[in-house]
C-alpha positions, -999 to +999 in steps of 0.1 A: +000+000+000+012+036-005+037+048+021+045+083+008+078+097-005+100+093+026+087+064+047+103+059+081+111+025+095+126+014+127+142-019+122+173-037+109+162-052+076+197-062+067+204-084+098+236-065+105+227-059+141+220-096+146+254-106+132+275-079+149+258-071+182+241-102+195+258-131+212+265-163+193+250-184+220+218-188+241+204-213+265+172-230+276+168-238+313+141-261+327+137-274+362+127-311+363+111-328+393+126-362+403+106-389+420+072-386+436+072-385+474+104-384+493+124-407+471+155-392+454+159-396+417+190-412+402+196-391+371+206-413+342+207-395+308+196-367+287+187-375+251+183-347+226+176-344+189+194-315+173+205-301+139+240-288+142+254-271+111+292-268+108+305-243+134+277-249+159+271-272+188+247-281+216+261-284+252+242-300+280+247-289+316+228-299+347+225-289+384+210-313+410+195-304+443+167-310+468+152-275+468+139-256+438+148-223+455+185-231+457+188-251+425+205-222+406+233-223+433+240-261+431+272-274+415+271-275+377+280-306+357+289-306+320+292-300+292+281-331+275+280-326+237+268-359+224+233-375+227+226-394+248+244-375+276+253-402+302+248-384+335+265-412+354+298-407+336+322-377+335+318-348+335+294-362+361+283-382+379+253-361+387+243-368+423+209-383+433+185-354+441+148-344+442+152-319+413+174-313+383+180-281+364+186-289+327+205-263+308+207-267+270+232-242+256+232-234+219+266-222+206+275-208+172+310-199+161+302-177+131+269-160+141+254-168+107+242-203+115+226-217+147+220-251+161+184-262+165+171-285+193+140-303+181+133-322+214+148-336+245+140-362+272+154-370+306+158-405+320+158-411+357+154-440+381+129-439+409+130-467+435+148-489+409+123-483+381+135-463+350+112-435+340 
C-alpha cells in the first residue's frame, strides 16, 4: 500500500545488528522434578535431537539439588556434547536429588548459523524403576 515519499522504518532489515551485536549463543533452562514422594531420583541420561550445522554445537549442563529455591546455586556438571548424555559418567556423575535443572546451551562460532534442538528427554530411576 502507499507509504509516501519518505517512509520511516525502525528496524534492521539487513540483519547486520544480529550478526554484529548479538551473542553467538543462548540457553534454555528447565527445572525437572525427580521422583514422587520423598524418594531421590537417580539421574541417568539426557537425550536430545538437534540439527548442528558446521560451526555450531549443543552443550548439556545440569544442576541437581533438593530444593527448587536453591537449584541455581547447586554445583554445575557438564558439558556433554553428544546425545545421549550419560549423567552417570564424566563430566558427572550427577548426584541423586529431588530436582534437576537442565541447561541446554546453543553455541554458534560464526553468528550466521545456529543449532536447533528439536526435542529432549530426561531418563531417571525412581526406586529402581526407570522413567
